[in-house]
C-alpha positions in Angstrom: 5.3 1.8 -9.7 6.3 -0.9 -7.2 8.9 -2.6 -9.5 11.7 -0.6 -8.0 10.5 -1.4 -4.5 10.4 -5.1 -5.3 13.9 -4.9 -6.6 15.1 -2.9 -3.6 13.4 -5.4 -1.2 15.2 -8.2 -3.0 18.5 -6.4 -2.8 18.0 -5.9 1.0 17.2 -9.6 1.4 20.4 -10.5 -0.5 22.5 -8.1 1.5 21.0 -9.3 4.7 23.1 -12.4 4.3 26.1 -10.3 3.5 29.2 -9.3 5.5 28.5 -6.5 7.9 32.1 -5.3 7.3 31.3 -4.6 3.6 27.5 -4.1 3.5 25.6 -1.2 5.1 22.4 -3.2 5.0 24.0 -6.2 6.7 25.7 -4.0 9.3 22.4 -2.2 10.1 20.4 -5.5 10.3 23.1 -7.0 12.6 22.8 -4.0 14.9 19.3 -5.0 16.0 15.8 -3.7 15.9 16.4 -0.7 18.2 19.2 0.7 16.0 17.2 0.1 12.8 14.1 1.8 14.3 16.2 4.8 15.4 17.7 5.1 11.9 14.3 4.9 10.3 13.1 7.6 12.8 16.1 9.8 11.9 15.3 9.5 8.2 11.7 10.3 8.9 12.6 13.5 10.8 15.0 14.5 8.0 12.1 14.1 5.6 9.9 16.3 7.7 12.7 19.0 7.9 13.1 18.9 4.1 9.4 19.2 3.6 9.2 22.3 5.8 12.4 24.1 4.9 14.2 22.8 1.9 13.7 22.4 -1.9 11.9 19.7 -3.7 15.1 17.8 -4.5 16.0 17.6 -0.8 12.6 16.3 0.0 12.8 13.7 -2.7 16.1 12.5 -1.5 15.1 12.3 2.1 11.8 10.5 1.2 13.9 7.9 -0.7 16.1 7.4 2.3 13.0 7.0 4.5 11.5 4.4 2.2 14.8 2.5 2.0 15.1 2.4 5.8 11.4 1.3 6.1 12.2 -1.6 3.9 15.1 -2.5 6.1 12.9 -2.3 9.2 10.3 -4.5 7.6 13.1 -7.0 6.5 14.3 -7.2 10.1 10.9 -8.4 11.1 10.5 -10.7 8.0 7.5 -8.6 6.8 7.3 -8.4 3.1 6.4 -5.0 1.6 3.5 -6.8 -0.1 1.9 -7.1 3.3 2.0 -3.3 3.6 0.5 -3.0 0.1 -2.2 -5.5 1.1 -3.1 -3.3 4.1 -3.3 -0.2 1.9 -5.6 -2.1 -0.5 -7.8 -3.2 2.4 -8.1 0.4 3.4 -8.9 1.7 -0.1 -12.2 3.4 -0.3 -12.6 3.8 3.4 -12.5 7.3 4.8 -9.5 8.0 7.0 -11.7 9.0 9.8 -13.7 5.7 9.6 -10.5 3.6 9.3 -9.0 5.3 12.3 -12.2 4.8 14.4 -12.2 1.2 13.4 -8.8 0.7 15.0 -9.9 2.2 18.3 -7.0 4.7 18.4 
């Protein structure tokens, strides 16, 4: 299931070194963390809208856009997606209520 994510993460890493004039990823990464975070937020909101008012295909497309932009956000901070997967693995088997209480949120 994560093979496509690994390939996408590698593609983003390759394009990170690309020309911002010809690569969307390079352009977005060159624009800085605030712009990347805003773009991720826009995609997340579009995913929510699709979930509430559109068909399944729209939700799938917006979810893909959100994941793509999350990977760009992580790349900007040099955080491998594997670190996110490791955190999910750490939380596995722990109730969401217990996990949240453990963070002190």
